[in-house]
Legacy VTK file of the C-alpha trace (Angstrom):
# vtk DataFile Version 3.0
C-alpha trace
ASCII
DATASET POLYDATA
POINTS 437 float
0.000 0.000 0.000
2.741 2.458 0.948
4.396 1.928 -2.438
1.278 3.440 -3.999
0.632 6.319 -1.644
4.062 7.465 -0.433
5.525 10.250 -2.633
8.713 9.247 -4.403
12.011 11.009 -3.656
11.883 12.923 -6.938
8.342 14.109 -6.171
9.419 15.382 -2.746
12.382 17.136 -4.340
10.169 18.770 -6.963
7.681 19.943 -4.340
10.445 21.410 -2.175
12.027 23.214 -5.120
8.671 24.650 -6.243
7.783 25.783 -2.717
11.229 27.297 -2.081
11.132 29.198 -5.371
7.719 30.743 -4.642
8.599 31.541 -1.015
11.852 33.179 -2.097
10.014 35.224 -4.720
7.452 36.416 -2.139
10.073 37.445 0.398
12.193 39.136 -2.296
9.246 41.230 -3.454
8.386 42.045 0.168
11.911 43.349 0.822
11.830 45.445 -2.365
8.668 47.133 -1.106
9.905 47.580 2.442
7.516 45.032 3.979
8.529 42.870 6.929
6.586 39.833 5.696
7.425 36.171 6.216
6.518 33.506 3.650
5.647 30.059 5.041
4.940 26.603 3.667
2.141 25.072 5.739
-0.145 22.048 5.509
0.808 18.494 4.579
3.560 19.696 2.227
5.427 21.142 5.199
4.819 18.065 7.365
5.701 15.314 4.847
2.208 13.867 5.198
0.984 14.458 1.638
-0.212 11.617 -0.546
1.398 10.698 -3.851
-0.411 12.464 -6.665
-1.506 15.325 -4.401
-0.062 18.413 -6.065
-1.348 21.058 -3.654
0.840 23.683 -2.016
-0.394 25.892 0.823
1.714 29.027 1.211
1.053 31.769 3.728
2.265 35.361 3.782
2.449 36.362 7.451
2.291 40.106 8.051
2.963 41.948 11.333
-0.098 42.554 13.489
-0.410 46.212 12.487
0.165 45.679 8.753
-2.453 45.482 5.999
-3.372 42.106 4.483
-4.066 43.897 1.189
-0.321 44.439 0.724
0.266 40.701 1.151
-2.530 39.949 -1.306
-0.928 42.272 -3.862
2.361 40.361 -3.492
0.488 37.096 -4.084
-0.973 38.536 -7.296
2.497 39.498 -8.513
3.951 36.072 -7.729
1.147 34.332 -9.633
0.006 36.715 -12.399
-2.385 34.094 -13.792
-4.646 33.304 -10.862
-8.110 33.142 -9.390
-8.974 35.378 -6.488
-11.022 33.462 -3.953
-12.692 34.456 -0.717
-13.070 32.615 2.569
-12.773 34.781 5.694
-10.733 37.119 3.499
-9.286 37.078 -0.019
-6.534 34.722 -1.147
-4.962 33.633 -4.441
-5.286 30.264 -6.163
-3.020 29.459 -9.107
-1.259 26.665 -10.990
2.518 26.988 -10.699
4.995 24.418 -12.105
2.351 21.682 -12.071
1.208 22.412 -8.509
-2.134 23.821 -7.386
-1.065 26.661 -5.113
-3.033 28.664 -2.553
-1.275 31.833 -1.373
-3.012 33.076 1.759
-2.341 36.312 3.675
-2.446 35.976 7.462
-1.351 37.868 10.559
1.824 36.886 12.374
0.596 36.594 15.961
2.422 35.488 19.120
0.112 32.544 19.829
-3.329 31.175 18.982
-4.976 33.243 21.725
-4.171 36.412 19.732
-5.842 35.423 16.460
-7.033 38.158 14.118
-8.527 35.642 11.653
-9.105 31.885 11.578
-6.187 31.210 9.207
-3.729 32.781 11.669
-3.657 29.511 13.644
-2.518 27.430 10.643
1.225 28.132 11.094
0.882 26.957 14.718
-0.685 23.723 13.469
2.320 23.183 11.210
4.770 23.821 14.065
2.892 21.484 16.425
2.597 18.535 14.023
6.089 18.896 12.524
7.690 18.708 15.963
5.876 15.445 16.824
5.046 13.488 13.675
8.536 12.200 12.783
8.407 8.428 12.385
4.615 8.379 12.038
4.289 9.916 8.564
3.495 6.570 6.882
0.682 5.937 9.364
-0.822 9.311 8.484
-0.618 8.440 4.775
-2.384 5.121 5.366
-5.097 6.791 7.430
-5.680 9.561 4.872
-5.927 7.090 1.990
-8.259 4.848 3.984
-10.490 7.824 4.763
-10.487 8.777 1.084
-11.337 5.223 0.105
-14.352 4.995 2.414
-15.563 8.495 1.505
-14.975 10.427 4.726
-11.889 12.532 3.929
-12.282 16.288 3.598
-13.463 18.827 6.164
-15.019 21.166 3.617
-18.742 21.559 4.207
-19.517 19.741 0.954
-18.126 16.548 2.538
-18.392 17.055 6.303
-15.535 14.618 6.920
-12.063 14.454 8.485
-9.413 17.086 7.748
-5.753 16.262 7.182
-4.867 17.975 10.460
-7.463 15.878 12.290
-6.048 12.670 10.814
-2.567 13.675 12.034
-3.862 14.328 15.559
-5.564 10.919 15.582
-2.291 9.214 14.662
-0.470 11.146 17.399
-3.142 10.106 19.901
-3.350 6.403 19.022
0.189 5.795 17.761
-0.481 4.078 14.432
-2.922 3.602 11.577
-4.317 0.401 13.091
-4.392 2.044 16.508
-6.733 4.715 15.136
-9.026 2.107 13.546
-9.120 0.019 16.736
-9.984 3.048 18.856
-12.557 4.382 16.367
-14.349 1.016 16.345
-15.519 1.787 19.879
-16.427 5.452 19.457
-19.817 6.779 20.542
-21.356 10.246 20.025
-19.632 12.714 22.342
-16.188 11.070 22.106
-13.518 13.539 23.284
-9.803 13.614 22.453
-7.600 16.195 24.168
-3.877 15.660 23.501
-2.715 18.465 25.754
-5.374 18.094 28.456
-6.401 21.734 28.333
-10.003 21.722 27.068
-11.299 25.248 27.676
-14.830 25.020 26.315
-17.715 22.548 26.072
-18.626 21.360 22.575
-21.744 19.654 21.270
-20.435 18.017 18.088
-20.446 14.183 17.803
-16.621 14.047 17.973
-14.663 16.586 20.001
-10.940 16.874 19.291
-9.527 19.812 21.206
-7.084 21.790 19.095
-3.665 21.456 20.771
-2.793 25.046 19.838
-6.209 26.591 20.563
-8.103 25.027 23.485
-11.348 26.793 22.530
-11.560 25.109 19.114
-12.885 21.682 18.148
-10.768 20.363 15.256
-13.636 17.987 14.365
-16.330 20.696 14.320
-17.061 20.136 10.605
-17.399 16.347 10.990
-21.009 15.208 10.681
-22.516 12.390 12.715
-23.005 10.265 9.592
-19.418 10.721 8.358
-18.075 9.946 11.832
-19.934 6.645 11.991
-19.287 5.847 8.356
-15.623 5.837 9.443
-16.401 3.850 12.606
-18.249 1.179 10.607
-15.537 1.012 7.931
-12.875 0.640 10.646
-14.712 -2.375 12.052
-15.028 -3.889 8.588
-11.337 -3.465 7.846
-10.202 -4.912 11.169
-12.477 -7.930 10.634
-11.458 -8.424 7.008
-8.689 -6.209 5.569
-9.230 -5.439 1.885
-7.119 -3.225 -0.357
-10.339 -2.137 -2.105
-11.200 -0.112 1.000
-8.244 2.151 0.168
-8.887 2.228 -3.581
-12.566 1.528 -4.316
-13.784 1.025 -7.844
-14.631 4.283 -9.625
-18.219 5.396 -10.045
-19.959 4.747 -13.352
-21.135 7.500 -15.662
-24.715 6.352 -16.210
-26.034 6.070 -19.764
-29.594 7.010 -20.708
-30.661 3.369 -20.626
-29.054 2.806 -17.219
-30.839 5.845 -15.753
-34.163 4.641 -17.199
-33.470 1.174 -15.783
-32.738 2.514 -12.286
-35.887 4.664 -12.312
-38.103 1.767 -13.456
-36.520 -0.535 -10.898
-37.283 1.904 -8.086
-40.708 2.993 -9.292
-40.191 6.445 -7.793
-40.196 9.862 -9.472
-37.125 12.078 -9.948
-37.402 15.834 -9.610
-34.350 17.992 -10.402
-34.032 21.767 -9.941
-30.954 23.115 -11.733
-29.508 26.634 -11.927
-26.224 28.431 -12.452
-23.876 27.958 -9.474
-22.988 31.215 -7.699
-19.330 32.217 -7.860
-18.495 31.517 -4.213
-16.218 29.017 -2.448
-17.711 25.596 -1.669
-17.879 26.283 2.070
-20.289 29.125 1.287
-22.153 27.353 -1.522
-22.943 23.990 0.065
-24.496 25.190 3.331
-26.826 27.349 1.238
-27.569 24.441 -1.111
-28.422 22.227 1.858
-30.598 24.953 3.350
-32.467 25.327 0.046
-32.844 21.541 -0.259
-34.285 21.245 3.260
-36.636 24.177 2.691
-37.907 22.788 -0.631
-38.327 19.274 0.761
-40.257 20.570 3.772
-42.593 22.499 1.467
-43.197 19.431 -0.699
-44.011 17.350 2.377
-46.333 20.014 3.799
-48.366 19.769 0.619
-48.528 15.972 0.765
-45.728 15.151 -1.712
-43.612 12.592 0.137
-39.876 12.454 -0.610
-37.843 9.261 -0.263
-34.453 10.990 -0.371
-32.849 14.164 -1.644
-29.355 15.483 -2.359
-27.477 18.448 -3.849
-24.631 18.754 -6.328
-22.385 21.138 -8.204
-21.001 20.346 -11.656
-19.879 22.196 -14.781
-20.769 25.625 -13.414
-24.255 24.484 -12.432
-25.798 23.513 -9.117
-28.901 21.560 -8.360
-31.236 19.874 -5.910
-32.414 16.337 -6.593
-35.591 14.977 -4.990
-36.648 11.365 -5.301
-40.397 11.349 -4.705
-42.463 8.510 -3.328
-45.521 10.634 -4.101
-45.216 13.186 -6.923
-48.869 13.511 -7.956
-51.965 13.792 -5.792
-55.738 13.845 -6.428
-57.492 17.157 -6.748
-59.353 16.691 -3.455
-57.772 17.160 -0.035
-59.055 16.886 3.545
-58.863 19.797 5.962
-59.384 18.956 9.630
-60.887 21.539 11.947
-61.407 21.722 15.722
-63.571 19.330 17.764
-67.314 19.931 17.528
-67.494 20.952 21.208
-65.201 23.971 20.624
-67.990 26.151 19.264
-66.081 29.417 18.822
-63.087 27.768 17.095
-65.453 25.697 14.937
-67.285 28.804 13.731
-64.009 30.474 12.733
-62.878 27.324 10.885
-66.124 27.087 8.907
-66.100 30.810 8.097
-62.567 30.499 6.724
-63.474 27.576 4.425
-66.581 28.633 2.538
-65.222 27.306 -0.780
-65.273 23.508 -0.533
-66.007 20.334 -2.467
-67.630 18.432 0.425
-68.509 18.866 4.068
-68.453 19.879 6.738
-68.847 16.504 8.420
-67.532 14.946 11.617
-64.715 12.420 11.902
-63.662 11.272 15.381
-65.450 14.309 16.754
-63.583 16.832 14.539
-65.008 18.927 11.743
-63.764 17.985 8.272
-64.158 19.653 4.915
-62.795 18.566 1.554
-61.256 21.206 -0.699
-59.563 21.391 -4.066
-55.763 21.282 -3.900
-53.911 24.259 -5.271
-51.162 21.946 -6.610
-51.586 18.336 -7.659
-48.071 17.886 -9.107
-44.869 18.287 -7.123
-42.948 19.942 -9.960
-45.640 22.623 -10.385
-45.547 23.394 -6.671
-41.781 23.861 -6.818
-41.986 25.919 -9.983
-44.535 28.349 -8.556
-43.325 28.612 -4.965
-39.544 28.141 -5.072
-38.784 31.847 -4.739
-40.857 32.011 -1.552
-38.538 29.523 0.175
-35.619 30.193 2.522
-32.853 29.686 -0.030
-29.836 31.638 1.188
-28.638 34.871 -0.386
-26.483 33.515 -3.224
-28.790 30.637 -4.179
-31.849 32.923 -4.185
-30.109 35.372 -6.534
-29.201 32.605 -9.004
-32.680 31.064 -8.969
-34.243 34.478 -9.540
-31.967 34.818 -12.575
-33.277 31.538 -13.995
-33.676 27.843 -13.279
-34.871 24.650 -14.950
-36.967 21.855 -13.484
-36.581 18.335 -14.893
-39.227 15.736 -14.052
-38.731 11.991 -14.450
-37.540 11.122 -17.968
-36.622 14.775 -18.670
-33.577 14.217 -16.472
-31.964 12.453 -19.462
-31.517 15.890 -21.036
-28.728 16.578 -18.525
-25.683 15.129 -20.316
-22.930 16.413 -18.017
-20.649 13.527 -16.989
-20.177 14.819 -13.431
-23.933 14.930 -12.924
-24.313 11.392 -14.241
-21.558 10.219 -11.893
-23.405 11.974 -9.055
-26.556 10.077 -10.089
-24.622 6.799 -10.020
-23.484 7.502 -6.449
-27.000 8.533 -5.495
-28.606 5.328 -6.774
-25.863 3.129 -5.302
-25.900 4.805 -1.835
-23.561 2.191 -0.371
-21.233 2.535 2.616
-18.997 -0.139 4.103
-20.941 -1.100 7.223
-20.187 -4.154 9.386
LINES 1 438
437 0 1 2 3 4 5 6 7 8 9 10 11 12 13 14 15 16 17 18 19 20 21 22 23 24 25 26 27 28 29 30 31 32 33 34 35 36 37 38 39 40 41 42 43 44 45 46 47 48 49 50 51 52 53 54 55 56 57 58 59 60 61 62 63 64 65 66 67 68 69 70 71 72 73 74 75 76 77 78 79 80 81 82 83 84 85 86 87 88 89 90 91 92 93 94 95 96 97 98 99 100 101 102 103 104 105 106 107 108 109 110 111 112 113 114 115 116 117 118 119 120 121 122 123 124 125 126 127 128 129 130 131 132 133 134 135 136 137 138 139 140 141 142 143 144 145 146 147 148 149 150 151 152 153 154 155 156 157 158 159 160 161 162 163 164 165 166 167 168 169 170 171 172 173 174 175 176 177 178 179 180 181 182 183 184 185 186 187 188 189 190 191 192 193 194 195 196 197 198 199 200 201 202 203 204 205 206 207 208 209 210 211 212 213 214 215 216 217 218 219 220 221 222 223 224 225 226 227 228 229 230 231 232 233 234 235 236 237 238 239 240 241 242 243 244 245 246 247 248 249 250 251 252 253 254 255 256 257 258 259 260 261 262 263 264 265 266 267 268 269 270 271 272 273 274 275 276 277 278 279 280 281 282 283 284 285 286 287 288 289 290 291 292 293 294 295 296 297 298 299 300 301 302 303 304 305 306 307 308 309 310 311 312 313 314 315 316 317 318 319 320 321 322 323 324 325 326 327 328 329 330 331 332 333 334 335 336 337 338 339 340 341 342 343 344 345 346 347 348 349 350 351 352 353 354 355 356 357 358 359 360 361 362 363 364 365 366 367 368 369 370 371 372 373 374 375 376 377 378 379 380 381 382 383 384 385 386 387 388 389 390 391 392 393 394 395 396 397 398 399 400 401 402 403 404 405 406 407 408 409 410 411 412 413 414 415 416 417 418 419 420 421 422 423 424 425 426 427 428 429 430 431 432 433 434 435 436
């Protein structure tokens, strides 16, 4: 396994040379402009815990506490003239340099993690902490990262809700080896707490609490969802019971053909409802919480109107974003029951009857309550979504994109979406399989 995932000597050399060249360029430009800035390599590249084939470099420009981050951002633009400017807590630069995907991030140089000006200011302290302790355990970190990737729980971005690289390193430090982590995780329960330095300073409510060794107020596992935590727990049990290399390198997902999609839909006998629109130009950690919020809001509305959903999910692909709803009930009869108060609540009953003059049948009594039957406003789920979607709680960026235009696909119309990423997403959706023992 390590032969596949451990970077070769020439890869390490190339990464070091690329990082050194960019860092030197940043510091040279800073000196020319009279700035007392320090350029730093952080993340797995600095800690020798990066996986073979991972060509990401995280570089920070640390500025003195009283300096302006805009000056550091301008240096980043000069170092990488061809770049994308992205925004998290503040702006940073993403670029491709010498075959590496590089993020150049301004931060404040602070004395310790208790003096943070922004969230990224603690990252250099993470690098110092892990680098001083991880020697001899790097291979165990690589195994753990690849295992987490293989079982679908690696990545702390909100799209995934899984384990970060830093969290995986802390777990190896705590339990001493790759297998040690799996053995310990097999017995985890919600509320598990790990505190390497024994200085927890704040209560946390997340399913796994891993106190940040450099910031006792922070939970390193705050982004980890309950499902991803126990997806890892279950996979750990499976591997310990029956080790399989496929758990590190699972088979790739299929890109479903038209006939395969039709076959899956017929097999399930459900109805597919897809709302698609242009993805807003924001980072994933802004986009996906809003997508999930919109999905939950739309699903709740469908259910309120009697359209029952089996499952739902969200995706982003090829500049588009969407919400997929698999409906157990997508069409309803024109008539619907409305239940009123008990017959002995005279005042409430009068108000109910006065408010429902237009009716198809009733009023009559059922189990002592007044009932009338009225015509539904919407008998098809897709029409309800089409007419009411802009009245939902969608999140600022999603609402703006939907106002600008959207498309609803119902059942067989979904075949019109030819994008390969979407069809891979559909394959994962239909398969919905985790390693659970």
